N, C-alpha and C positions, 0 to 999 in steps of 0.2 A: 187127429181131430175127430170130434163126435158131433153129429147133427143135433141141433136143439129144436129145429122146426123142419118138417117136410110137408110140402103141400103141392097138389096138382093145380096147375094154372091153365085155364082155358082148354082143358082136355088135350093139351098138346105138349106141355112142359112140366117137369118136376122141379120145383123150387126147393133148394136145401140151404138152410142157414146153419153155418157151422159155429161151434163154441168159441172160435177166435174172431167172430164177426164177419167172416167171409161169406158171401152169398153166391150160389151157383144156380143156373137155370139149365136143366138138362132136357134135351128134346126126347120125347117118349119114343118116337120111331127109331131114333138112333140107339136109345137105351135097349129097346127090344132087339134091334139088329145085332147088338153086341152082347146079348144074353150070355152069361158065363156058365150056364149049365152044360153038362157033358153032352147031351143030345144036340144042342145048338152048336157047340164047338165042333162036334163031329160033322154036322151038316155043312158048316162053313169050310171045314178042311176039304170036303168033297167037291166044292164048287170052284170054278175058275175065278181069277181075280176080277174078271169083268161081270160076274154074276151080280145082279141087282135084285135083292129080295123085295117082294111086294107084300105088304101086310094089309089085311082088312081092318076096318075100324075097331072091331072087337079085339084084335090082336095087339093094338096099341092103346087100348083104354084100360086103365088100372081099376081093378075091382077092390083090392085091398093091399096094404103094406104092413108087414109085421117085422118087428125088430128081432134079429138073431144074435143072441148074446150081447156083447158090447162091441161088436166089430162089423156088423152087416145088417142089411135089410133083405127081406124076401118079398118080392112083388108077385101078387096073383093078378094075372091079366084077365080080362073079361072072357077070353076064349078058354080059360081054365089052366093055361100054362103057368106053373108056379115053382119049377124046380131050380130056377136061377137064384143064387145067393149073391147079392151085390155088396161086396165088401166096401167099407167106407173109403179105403185107399183107392179102389177102383172108381168110386163115385167122385172123389175129390179130384182125381186126375182125368175125369171123363172128357173134358173139353179137349185135352191134348190127344186122347185116343181117337176122337171123332175127326179131328183135323187130319190126322195121319191116315185114317182108314176110310175116309169118305169115298 
C-alpha cells in the first residue's frame, strides 16, 4: 500500500490515508519511541524492558516529512533527529507494533 495523504493532527498524531481507502492514526510519541534508525535501535537494545523513554515536546513534534523512493518516509523531528526511515510496511502495521510493545 502507498499513502495518498499524510497529515499531522493536533500535534499528537500522524494521519495516513492509504491508496486502498484505509486510514490510520499513529501517535507521534509512539512513532518516535519506535524510531527505526540504527542509533535508536541500539539505544533500545541497551535498555531494560521496564525502561520508559521520556521525550520533550520538540522530540515528538514533526518539522517535516519527506518521501523516500516509493517505499518509505523520512521524518525530521523538531529536535533535528532525522535518521529514521519509516517504511510503509512499518507504518501500515504500526498499531500492531504499539499494542505489543507498549
